[in-house]
C-alpha positions in Angstrom: 34.6 -5.2 -21.8 37.4 -4.0 -24.1 35.2 -1.5 -25.8 33.9 -0.1 -22.5 37.3 0.3 -21.0 38.7 1.9 -24.2 35.9 4.5 -24.2 36.6 5.3 -20.5 40.4 5.6 -21.1 40.3 7.5 -24.3 40.3 11.0 -22.6 43.4 10.0 -20.7 45.3 8.9 -23.8 44.4 12.1 -25.6 45.6 14.3 -22.8 49.0 12.6 -22.5 52.2 14.1 -24.1 53.7 11.9 -26.7 52.4 8.7 -28.3 50.3 6.6 -26.0 47.8 4.0 -27.2 45.4 2.5 -24.7 44.0 -0.7 -26.1 43.1 -4.2 -25.1 46.7 -5.0 -24.2 46.8 -2.2 -21.6 43.4 -3.2 -20.2 44.3 -6.8 -19.9 47.7 -6.0 -18.4 46.0 -3.7 -15.8 43.0 -5.8 -14.9 44.4 -9.2 -16.0 41.3 -10.4 -17.8 41.6 -14.1 -18.2 39.6 -15.8 -21.0 38.5 -19.2 -19.6 36.0 -21.4 -21.4 34.8 -18.4 -23.4 34.1 -16.2 -20.4 35.9 -13.1 -19.1 36.7 -13.3 -15.4 37.7 -10.2 -13.5 40.7 -11.2 -11.2 42.7 -8.1 -10.5 44.0 -7.0 -7.1 42.5 -3.6 -6.1 45.1 -3.1 -3.3 48.0 -2.9 -5.8 46.1 -0.3 -7.9 45.2 1.7 -4.8 48.9 1.6 -3.6 50.1 3.1 -6.9 47.3 5.7 -6.7 48.3 6.7 -3.1 52.0 7.1 -4.1 50.9 10.3 -6.1 53.9 10.1 -8.5 54.9 13.3 -10.3 55.2 13.7 -14.1 56.4 12.3 -16.4 53.5 9.9 -15.7 53.5 6.3 -16.9 50.6 5.9 -19.4 49.7 2.6 -17.9 49.6 4.1 -14.4 47.5 7.1 -15.7 45.0 4.8 -17.3 44.8 2.6 -14.2 44.2 5.6 -12.0 41.5 7.0 -14.2 39.8 3.6 -14.5 40.1 3.1 -10.7 38.6 6.5 -9.9 35.7 6.4 -12.4 34.7 2.8 -12.4 36.0 1.0 -9.3 35.6 3.7 -6.6 32.5 5.5 -7.8 30.5 2.7 -9.3 31.5 -0.6 -7.9 33.0 0.6 -4.5 35.9 -1.8 -4.3 36.4 -1.0 -0.6 33.5 -3.2 0.2 34.4 -6.5 2.0 34.7 -9.6 -0.3 34.4 -7.4 -3.3 36.0 -9.9 -5.7 33.8 -12.7 -4.3 30.7 -10.6 -5.0 31.8 -10.0 -8.6 32.5 -13.7 -9.2 29.1 -14.7 -7.8 27.1 -12.2 -9.9 29.0 -13.2 -13.0 28.3 -16.9 -12.3 24.6 -16.1 -11.8 24.5 -14.0 -15.0 26.2 -16.7 -17.1 23.9 -19.3 -15.6 20.9 -17.4 -16.8 22.5 -17.1 -20.2 23.1 -20.8 -20.3 19.5 -21.6 -19.3 18.3 -19.4 -22.1 20.5 -21.3 -24.6 19.2 -24.6 -23.2 15.6 -23.6 -23.6 16.2 -22.3 -27.1 18.2 -25.4 -28.1 15.4 -27.7 -26.9 12.9 -26.0 -29.1 10.6 -25.2 -26.2 10.7 -25.2 -22.5 7.7 -27.3 -21.6 7.8 -30.9 -22.6 5.1 -31.7 -25.2 3.4 -35.0 -25.8 4.4 -36.6 -29.1 1.9 -36.2 -31.9 0.3 -39.2 -33.6 2.2 -40.2 -36.7 1.2 -42.5 -39.6 2.6 -45.9 -39.1 2.9 -48.5 -41.8 0.3 -51.2 -41.6 3.1 -53.8 -41.8 4.5 -52.7 -38.4 4.5 -55.6 -36.0 3.5 -55.4 -32.4 7.1 -55.8 -31.4 8.2 -52.8 -33.5 5.3 -50.7 -32.2 6.3 -51.4 -28.6 9.9 -50.6 -29.3 8.9 -47.3 -31.0 6.6 -46.3 -28.1 9.4 -47.0 -25.7 11.8 -44.8 -27.5 9.3 -41.9 -27.6 8.5 -42.3 -23.9 12.2 -42.3 -23.1 12.7 -39.1 -25.1 9.7 -37.4 -23.4 11.0 -38.4 -20.0 14.4 -37.1 -20.8 12.9 -33.8 -22.0 10.7 -33.5 -18.9 13.7 -34.3 -16.6 15.8 -31.6 -18.3 12.9 -29.1 -18.0 12.5 -29.8 -14.3 16.2 -29.5 -13.7 16.4 -26.1 -15.4 13.4 -24.8 -13.3 14.9 -26.0 -10.1 18.2 -24.3 -11.1 16.4 -21.0 -11.7 14.6 -21.2 -8.4 17.9 -21.8 -6.5 19.7 -19.0 -8.4 17.0 -16.4 -7.9 16.7 -17.3 -4.3 20.4 -16.8 -3.8 20.3 -13.5 -5.6 17.5 -12.2 -3.4 19.4 -13.2 -0.3 22.5 -11.6 -1.7 20.8 -8.3 -2.5 19.1 -8.0 0.9 21.9 -9.5 3.0 19.4 -12.0 4.6 21.5 -15.2 4.3 19.3 -17.2 6.6 16.0 -16.4 4.8 14.2 -19.6 4.1 11.5 -18.4 1.7 12.9 -15.7 -0.7 9.3 -14.6 -1.7 8.7 -13.4 1.9 11.7 -11.1 1.8 10.8 -7.7 3.3 14.2 -6.2 4.1 15.7 -3.3 2.2 18.3 -4.1 -0.4 22.0 -3.1 -0.1 22.8 -0.2 -2.5 26.3 -1.4 -3.3 25.0 -4.8 -4.4 22.2 -3.2 -6.4 24.9 -1.3 -8.3 26.8 -4.6 -9.0 23.8 -6.4 -10.6 23.3 -3.4 -12.8 26.8 -2.8 -13.9 27.5 -6.5 -14.6 24.4 -6.8 -16.7 22.7 -9.3 -14.5 19.4 -7.4 -14.8 19.6 -7.6 -18.6 20.1 -11.3 -18.4 17.1 -11.7 -16.0 14.8 -9.8 -18.4 16.0 -11.9 -21.3 15.4 -15.0 -19.3 11.8 -14.0 -18.6 11.2 -13.3 -22.3 12.7 -16.7 -23.1 10.4 -18.5 -20.7 7.3 -16.7 -22.1 8.4 -17.6 -25.7 8.7 -21.2 -24.7 5.3 -21.6 -23.1 6.2 -21.0 -19.4 3.8 -18.1 -18.8 0.4 -17.3 -17.3 -2.2 -16.3 -19.8 -5.3 -16.2 -17.7 -6.0 -13.3 -15.3 -6.5 -14.2 -11.7 -7.1 -12.3 -8.4 -7.7 -12.8 -4.7 -11.3 -11.7 -5.2 -12.3 -15.2 -6.5 -14.2 -16.8 -3.7 -16.7 -19.7 -3.6 -19.7 -19.0 -1.4 -21.3 -21.9 0.4 -24.8 -20.4 0.4 -25.2 -20.1 -3.4 -27.2 -22.9 -5.1 -25.9 -21.7 -8.5 -22.2 -21.9 -8.3 -19.9 -20.4 -11.0 -18.1 -22.7 -13.3 -15.3 -24.8 -11.9 -11.9 -23.2 -12.0 -9.8 -24.5 -14.9 -6.7 -26.5 -14.1 -3.6 -24.3 -13.5 -1.5 -23.5 -16.5 1.8 -24.0 -14.7 3.2 -26.3 -12.1 3.8 -24.8 -8.6 7.5 -24.9 -9.3 7.1 -22.9 -12.5 4.9 -20.3 -10.8 7.4 -20.0 -8.0 10.2 -19.5 -10.6 8.3 -16.6 -12.3 7.5 -15.0 -9.0 11.1 -15.1 -7.8 12.3 -13.4 -11.0 9.8 -10.6 -10.4 11.0 -10.4 -6.8 14.6 -10.1 -8.0 13.6 -7.1 -10.0 11.9 -5.5 -7.0 14.9 -6.0 -4.8 17.3 -4.7 -7.5 15.6 -1.3 -7.9 13.9 -0.7 -4.6 15.1 2.7 -3.3 17.8 2.9 -5.9 17.2 5.9 -8.1 19.9 4.8 -10.7 18.4 1.3 -11.1 14.9 2.7 -11.4 16.0 5.0 -14.2 17.8 2.1 -15.8 14.6 0.1 -15.9 12.8 3.1 -17.5 15.6 3.6 -20.0 15.6 0.0 -21.1 11.7 0.0 -21.5 11.2 -2.7 -18.9 8.3 -0.9 -17.2 6.0 -2.1 -20.0 7.4 -5.7 -19.5 6.3 -5.5 -15.8 2.9 -4.0 -16.7 2.3 -6.8 -19.2 2.6 -9.4 -16.4 0.0 -7.6 -14.2 -3.1 -9.5 -13.2 -1.4 -12.9 -13.3 -0.7 -13.5 -9.6 3.1 -12.9 -10.0 3.3 -9.8 -7.7 3.9 -7.4 -10.6 1.5 -4.7 -9.3 3.5 -4.5 -6.0 6.7 -4.5 -8.0 5.5 -1.7 -10.2 4.3 0.3 -7.1 7.8 -0.1 -5.6 9.3 1.1 -8.8 7.4 4.4 -8.9 6.9 5.1 -5.2 10.0 7.2 -4.7 10.9 8.4 -8.2 9.0 11.5 -9.4 10.6 11.2 -12.8 9.1 7.8 -13.4 5.7 8.8 -12.0 5.5 11.7 -14.4 6.2 9.3 -17.3 3.1 7.2 -16.5 0.2 8.0 -18.9 -3.5 7.4 -19.0 -3.1 4.1 -20.9 -1.4 2.4 -17.9 -4.0 3.9 -15.5 -6.8 2.8 -17.7 -5.5 -0.7 -17.7 -5.7 -0.9 -13.9 -9.3 0.3 -14.2 -10.0 -2.6 -16.6 -8.4 -5.0 -14.1 -11.0 -3.8 -11.4 -13.8 -4.2 -14.0 -12.7 -7.7 -14.9 -11.2 -9.1 -11.6 -13.4 -7.3 -9.0 -12.4 -5.2 -6.0 -8.8 -6.2 -5.6 -6.9 -3.7 -3.5 -3.7 -4.3 -5.5 -4.8 -1.9 -8.3 -5.7 0.9 -5.9 -2.2 0.6 -4.3 -0.6 1.4 -7.6 -2.9 4.4 -8.1 -1.9 5.7 -4.6 1.7 5.3 -5.5 1.5 7.7 -8.5 -0.4 10.4 -6.7 2.6 11.4 -4.6 6.3 10.7 -4.3 8.3 10.7 -1.0 5.5 12.6 0.7 5.3 15.3 -2.0 2.1 15.5 -4.0 2.3 15.3 -7.8 -0.6 17.5 -8.9 -0.8 16.4 -12.5 -1.1 12.7 -11.4 -3.6 13.6 -8.7 -5.8 15.3 -11.3 -5.4 12.3 -13.7 -6.5 9.8 -11.0 -9.4 12.1 -10.0 -10.6 12.3 -13.6 -10.3 8.6 -14.3 -11.6 7.2 -11.0 -14.0 9.7 -9.5 -15.1 12.7 -11.6 -14.2 13.6 -15.2 -14.9 17.3 -14.5 -17.2 19.9 -16.1 -15.0 20.6 -19.0 -14.1 17.0 -20.0 -14.4 15.9 -23.6 -17.1 13.6 -24.8 -14.6 10.9 -25.3 -13.4 11.2 -21.7 -17.0 11.1 -20.4 -17.8 8.0 -22.4 -14.6 6.2 -21.3 -14.4 7.2 -17.6 -17.8 8.8 -16.7 -19.1 5.6 -15.1 -16.0 4.5 -13.2 -17.0 6.1 -9.9 -20.3 4.1 -9.8 -18.8 0.9 -11.3 -15.4 0.7 -9.6 -15.8 2.3 -6.2 -18.1 1.9 -3.1 -20.5 4.7 -2.3 -21.0 5.8 1.3 -23.5 8.0 3.2 -24.8 8.7 6.7 -27.9 7.0 8.0 -30.8 9.1 9.5 -30.9 7.5 12.9 -28.3 7.7 15.7 -26.2 4.7 16.6 -24.0 6.0 19.4 -24.1 9.0 21.7 -21.2 11.5 22.3 -19.6 11.7 25.7 -21.9 13.4 28.2 -19.1 15.9 29.1 -19.1 17.2 25.4 -22.9 17.5 25.2 -23.0 19.2 28.6 -20.6 21.9 27.3 -22.7 22.5 24.2 -26.0 22.7 26.2 -24.4 25.3 28.4 -23.6 27.4 25.3 -19.9 27.4 25.9 -19.0 26.7 22.3 -21.7 28.0 19.9 -19.6 27.9 16.7 -18.8 24.2 16.1 -18.7 22.3 12.8 -20.9 19.2 13.0 -23.5 20.5 15.5 -26.1 18.0 14.2 -24.0 15.2 15.7 -24.2 16.9 19.1 -28.0 17.1 18.8 -28.8 13.6 17.6 -25.6 11.6 18.1 -23.3 9.5 16.0 -25.0 7.9 13.0 -24.2 4.7 11.2 -22.3 4.7 7.9 -24.0 2.9 5.0 -22.2 1.7 1.8 -23.3 0.2 -1.5 -21.7 -1.1 -4.7 -22.9 -2.2 -8.1 -24.1 -5.7 -7.9 -26.6 -8.2 -9.3 -28.7 -11.1 -7.9 -26.7 -13.4 -10.2 -23.5 -14.8 -8.6 -20.4 -12.7 -9.3 -17.5 -14.2 -11.4 -14.5 -12.9 -13.2 -15.6 -10.8 -16.2 -19.0 -9.8 -14.9 -20.1 -6.2 -15.5 -20.8 -5.5 -11.8 -18.3 -5.0 -9.0 -18.9 -7.9 -6.6 -21.4 -10.2 -4.9 -24.9 -9.1 -3.9 -25.3 -8.2 -0.2 -27.7 -11.1 0.3 -25.0 -13.5 -1.0 -22.7 -12.1 1.7 -25.5 -12.4 4.3 -25.5 -8.6 4.8 -28.9 -7.2 5.8 -30.1 -4.6 3.3 -31.0 -1.4 5.3 -32.3 0.7 2.4 -33.1 0.2 -1.3 -32.6 3.3 -3.4 -34.6 2.9 -6.6 -33.4 5.1 -9.5 -35.8 7.5 -11.1 -38.0 6.2 -14.0 -36.2 6.2 -17.3 -32.7 5.9 -15.7 -30.4 3.1 -16.6 -28.7 3.0 -13.2 -29.4 -0.1 -11.1 -31.1 -0.2 -7.7 -28.7 0.6 -4.9 -28.7 -1.7 -1.8 -27.3 0.1 1.2 -25.8 -2.0 4.1 -24.1 -1.1 7.3 -20.4 -0.5 7.0 -19.7 -1.8 10.5 -21.5 -5.0 9.6 -19.3 -5.4 6.5 -16.0 -4.3 8.0 -15.8 -6.2 11.3 -14.0 -9.0 9.4 -10.9 -6.9 9.1 -10.2 -7.1 12.9 -12.8 -9.5 14.4 -11.0 -9.7 17.7 -12.2 -6.1 18.4 -15.5 -6.0 16.5 -17.1 -9.5 16.4 -18.9 -9.2 19.7 -20.3 -5.8 18.8 -21.9 -7.1 15.7 -23.1 -10.3 17.3 -24.5 -9.1 20.7 -26.3 -12.5 21.4 -23.0 -14.4 21.3 -20.8 -14.6 24.4 -18.1 -11.9 24.7 -15.5 -14.5 23.9 -17.4 -16.0 21.1 -14.8 -15.2 18.5 -12.2 -17.2 20.5 -14.2 -20.4 20.0 -15.8 -19.7 16.6 -13.2 -17.7 14.9 -11.2 -20.5 13.3 -14.3 -22.0 11.6 -15.7 -18.6 10.5 -12.4 -17.6 8.8 -12.6 -20.7 6.6 -16.0 -19.8 5.1 -16.3 -18.1 1.7 -18.6 -15.4 3.1 -15.9 -14.3 5.5 -13.3 -14.2 2.8 -15.5 -12.3 0.4 -16.4 -9.7 3.0 -12.7 -9.3 3.8 -12.0 -8.6 0.1 -14.6 -5.9 -0.1 -13.7 -4.3 3.3 -9.9 -4.2 2.4 -10.8 -2.6 -0.9 -12.8 0.1 0.8 -9.9 0.9 3.2 -7.6 1.3 0.2 -10.2 3.4 -1.5 -10.2 5.8 1.4 -6.4 5.9 1.3 -6.5 6.6 -2.4 -8.9 9.6 -1.9 -6.5 10.9 0.8 -3.6 10.8 -1.7 -5.7 12.7 -4.2 -6.3 15.5 -1.7 -2.8 15.6 -0.4 -1.2 19.1 0.0 -4.4 21.0 -0.8 -5.5 19.7 -4.2 -8.4 22.1 -4.7 -10.2 20.2 -7.5 -10.1 16.9 -5.5 -11.3 18.6 -2.3 -14.2 20.3 -4.1 -15.3 17.0 -5.6 -14.9 14.8 -2.5 -16.4 17.1 0.1 -20.0 16.4 -1.0 -19.9 12.6 -0.5 -17.3 12.6 2.3 -18.7 15.3 4.4 -17.2 16.4 7.7 -20.2 14.8 9.6 -19.6 11.5 7.9 -15.9 11.3 8.6 -16.4 12.5 12.2 -19.0 9.8 12.7 -16.4 7.2 11.4 -13.9 8.5 14.0 -16.3 8.3 16.9 -17.8 4.9 15.9 -15.8 2.3 17.8 -17.7 -0.5 16.2 -15.6 0.1 13.1 -12.2 -1.7 12.9 -9.2 0.4 13.9 -7.6 0.2 10.4 -10.6 1.7 8.8 -10.9 4.5 11.4 -7.2 5.3 10.8 -7.9 5.7 7.1 -10.8 8.0 7.8 -8.6 10.1 10.2 -6.0 10.6 7.4 -8.7 11.5 5.0 -10.2 14.1 7.4 -6.7 15.7 7.7 -6.3 16.0 4.0 -9.9 16.9 3.1 -11.1 19.1 5.9 -8.2 20.3 8.0 -5.3 21.1 5.6 -7.4 23.3 3.2 -8.6 26.8 2.6 -9.0 28.9 4.8 -6.7 27.1 7.3 -3.0 27.8 7.5 -0.5 25.7 9.6 1.8 27.8 11.9 4.8 26.5 13.8 4.4 28.0 17.3 7.5 29.6 19.0 9.1 28.9 21.4 9.2 25.2 21.2 9.6 24.7 24.9 7.3 25.9 27.7 7.5 26.1 31.5 4.7 24.1 33.1 4.0 26.9 35.5 3.4 29.3 32.6 0.9 26.9 31.0 -1.1 26.1 34.2 -1.4 29.8 35.3 -1.6 31.6 32.0 -4.7 33.5 31.0 -6.6 32.6 27.8 -4.8 34.2 24.8 -1.5 34.7 26.7 0.0 31.4 25.8 2.4 31.1 22.8 0.1 28.9 20.7 -1.3 29.5 17.2 -4.9 30.8 17.2 -7.3 30.5 14.3 -8.8 33.8 13.2 -10.7 34.2 10.0 -10.8 37.5 8.0 -14.0 37.5 6.0 -12.3 39.4 3.3 -10.3 36.2 2.4 -13.5 34.4 1.4 -14.8 34.4 -2.1 -18.4 34.4 -3.3 -18.4 30.6 -3.7 -17.4 29.7 -0.2 -19.4 27.1 1.8 -20.7 27.4 5.3 -17.8 25.4 6.6 -15.3 28.0 5.4 -17.2 30.9 7.0 -16.9 29.5 10.6 -14.5 31.9 12.2 -14.2 30.6 15.7 -11.2 28.7 17.0 -13.7 26.2 18.5 -14.6 25.1 15.0 -13.1 21.6 15.4 -14.3 21.0 19.0 -15.5 17.5 18.1 -12.1 16.5 16.8 -10.3 17.9 19.9 -12.7 16.1 22.1 -12.3 12.8 20.2 -8.5 13.0 20.5 -8.7 13.7 24.2 -11.2 10.9 24.8 -9.3 8.4 22.8 -6.0 9.1 24.5 -7.7 9.0 27.9 -9.3 5.7 27.2 -5.9 4.2 26.2 -4.6 5.2 29.6 -1.2 5.6 28.1 -0.8 1.9 27.4 -0.1 0.6 23.9 0.6 -3.0 22.8 3.2 -3.6 20.2 1.6 -6.7 18.8 -1.7 -4.9 18.2 -0.8 -3.1 15.0 -4.3 -1.8 14.1 -5.1 0.0 17.4 -1.5 1.3 17.6 -1.8 2.8 14.1 -5.1 4.4 14.9 -3.6 6.0 18.1 -0.7 7.3 16.1 -3.2 8.8 13.6 -5.1 10.5 16.4 -1.8 11.9 17.8 -0.9 13.3 14.4 -4.4 14.8 14.0 -4.0 16.5 17.4 -0.6 17.9 16.4 -2.2 19.4 13.2 -5.1 20.8 15.2 -2.5 22.6 17.4 -0.5 23.9 14.4 -3.7 25.2 12.7 -4.7 27.1 15.8 -7.7 25.1 17.1 -6.1 24.3 20.5 -5.2 27.9 21.4 -5.9 28.3 25.1 -4.2 27.1 28.2 -7.2 25.0 29.4 -7.6 23.3 26.1 -3.9 22.6 25.9 -3.7 21.1 29.4 -6.8 19.1 28.7 -5.1 17.2 25.8 -1.6 17.3 27.2 -2.1 15.0 30.2 -3.4 12.0 28.2 -0.9 12.7 25.5 2.0 12.6 27.9 0.7 9.4 29.3 0.5 7.9 25.7 4.1 9.1 24.9 5.4 7.5 28.1 6.4 4.0 27.0 6.9 2.6 30.5 3.4 1.1 30.6 3.5 -0.3 27.1 3.4 -4.1 26.5 4.9 -6.4 23.9 1.7 -8.5 23.7 -1.6 -8.7 25.5 -5.3 -9.5 25.2 -7.0 -7.9 22.3 -9.8 -5.7 23.8 -11.9 -2.9 22.3 -11.2 -0.4 25.0 -13.8 2.1 23.9 -16.6 -0.5 23.8 -15.5 -1.7 27.2 -15.6 1.8 28.5 -19.1 2.2 27.3 -20.2 -1.1 28.7 -18.7 -0.3 32.1 -20.4 3.1 32.2 -23.8 1.5 31.5 -23.3 -1.0 34.2 -22.8 1.7 36.7 -26.0 3.5 35.8 -29.3 2.8 37.6 -31.4 3.7 34.5 -31.9 1.8 31.2 -29.9 2.6 28.1 -30.9 5.7 26.2 -32.9 4.8 23.0 -31.2 5.2 19.7 -31.5 8.7 18.4 -32.0 10.6 21.6 -29.6 12.7 23.6 -27.7 11.6 26.6 -28.7 13.4 29.8 -26.4 16.2 30.7 -24.1 15.5 33.5 -21.7 17.6 35.5 -18.4 17.9 33.7 -16.5 17.1 36.9 -18.0 13.6 36.8 -16.2 12.8 33.5 -13.2 15.1 33.3 -11.3 13.4 36.1 -7.6 13.0 36.3 -6.1 10.3 34.1 -5.5 7.7 36.8 -8.8 8.1 38.6 -10.5 5.5 36.5 -13.1 7.7 34.8 -14.1 6.9 31.2 -16.0 9.1 28.8 -19.7 8.3 28.4 -20.9 6.3 25.4 -24.2 4.9 24.3 -24.5 2.1 21.8 -27.5 0.4 20.4 -27.8 -2.2 17.7 -29.1 -0.7 14.4 -32.5 -1.8 13.5 -32.8 -4.0 10.4 
């Protein structure tokens, strides 16, 4: 403390006229440091210093007052913010916690090891009597019990202190479980734990625990599931290395780190400067929450993100290879692709090269190291050949009338919405940690195989087993999708069977794979963010416009997955060459002008393509010059908002997020000039206004798949059987479907179970 204050006060002493020495005596006189039991306690009264500061005395200035004013302005006001309530109490608490960590480290080091060890066998003289032997064993047992009791007391002390620190940083004094803390930290308190070296003490404590045997050495993940239908089960899981209390202690220390630097640029840079990012990365894969901690560290600091190299990214790839499809590792890769909504191109290119495509000009070493990651670590997806759903009759009627000839995705209008198929690297042998394939075989997960893709002769690639994405993903939100995948069960079958189904290993394993695929789509979205040309050119072949459009229209997919596809469509197919977003002016319109304006007279952006802007390598998608290019997307946004009838349920997070994604997509369609006439604008404006009107919203309510209900209600009103899969819906008059919002009309859907 003396050295730090002397360094701060040295410029003041040099600028004074006459001899003036600022040393430990001045500092102690100013701040009244009291040395009690070998510790320095800060017990000054900030009000007295501020009173002198406000008097603004004129020269000649007292050296002591000059030093105090400088110290107060540079340290107290700017760093510690002494005006905060209970400032001295906060300082005292942090110093106590810091010194307690230091004392625990000393106790562990003094005991020669944190975890109690059984005494080793020693040579005993043959002349030892039974009474001497019993007395010696009693002494050893007493010493072992004392060591164990001391160890448990120290662990309990650390749990209590770390929990108190988390509550202090977040201000949640009534939080029962500190591990479930989700509130943002208070910046002023984050500064305190840094300036008073509490973070240094916590890192030293973690190192001390690891040196003394309180550490996790085995990798673990949420992907480890035991399937009931397998005769050959993997080896029994070994006994845990640590007790539940020890695991909780380590998790709380990691949580303290996350709370200390979350949204604090200074603390994040402090972690980087001290080299603690490597410390956090070394703890990854051990179920301590370090991956989420590392993601929070780099999520809003571009300087930290740019410092991440290929070695750390390669380590996360190795975690997927060893531990299976755990979404945790994809979350970190997403975090380094952008920062605060701004893309970081060099990191997008790095993730693209490591995870998806090494590129045409990659070195032989890069091809050997990363060339197989796309097939080994990610799920592949494609469209099926047969139709699953039919588009609304109003949309197909407009196309049949020839109103919109230039539309992307015309094949969907001809044959309908197709099912999405996915596959992953697998083996007929049961999956376990360390296997060289991604996850369990589809038959182990009781997923019907729809297609087997045999590799060409001489190829080392394994056979691909394609399954229905909807059949895999319904486990994410079974309240909406279970009845659609189990048509022979009652409509409320999940209500009675759900509790038992969720306990099965098959349900858990499917959930792991489905969540991983959602995070994979979100990672691809981040790679394409803000027109990353290389990523767009690589992804547009597998994730075609038709494929993503089918995912949006397919109401048998869970809302969370459709939301991820909507965001990918925006980054991959909408915000790209040759489209340009334009902010329309004026921002306000008169309703009479909208309802009576002729086409082209409304102040809305209109997409027009100059063929001179296209290069020789353009694709057919880029050459479509009509503003009706994304007719299918505009129709989907209008239909979805109309089906919602303006009512959203706060407790239903998945459907609400998907509706928000549809509204955002509609806004971008307007800005890019694809809703450029008065009739189009009015067609989407009415259901949009009803959606924005919150008077009909609910806090909670029954979980119903509105689009599936609309399709079922429509089929009940028809006097003819359902249209077979793959054929077009009969054209109907547009007036039968495009009714006012409150008239009760729904868009027309057809749904048939895919054949297996």
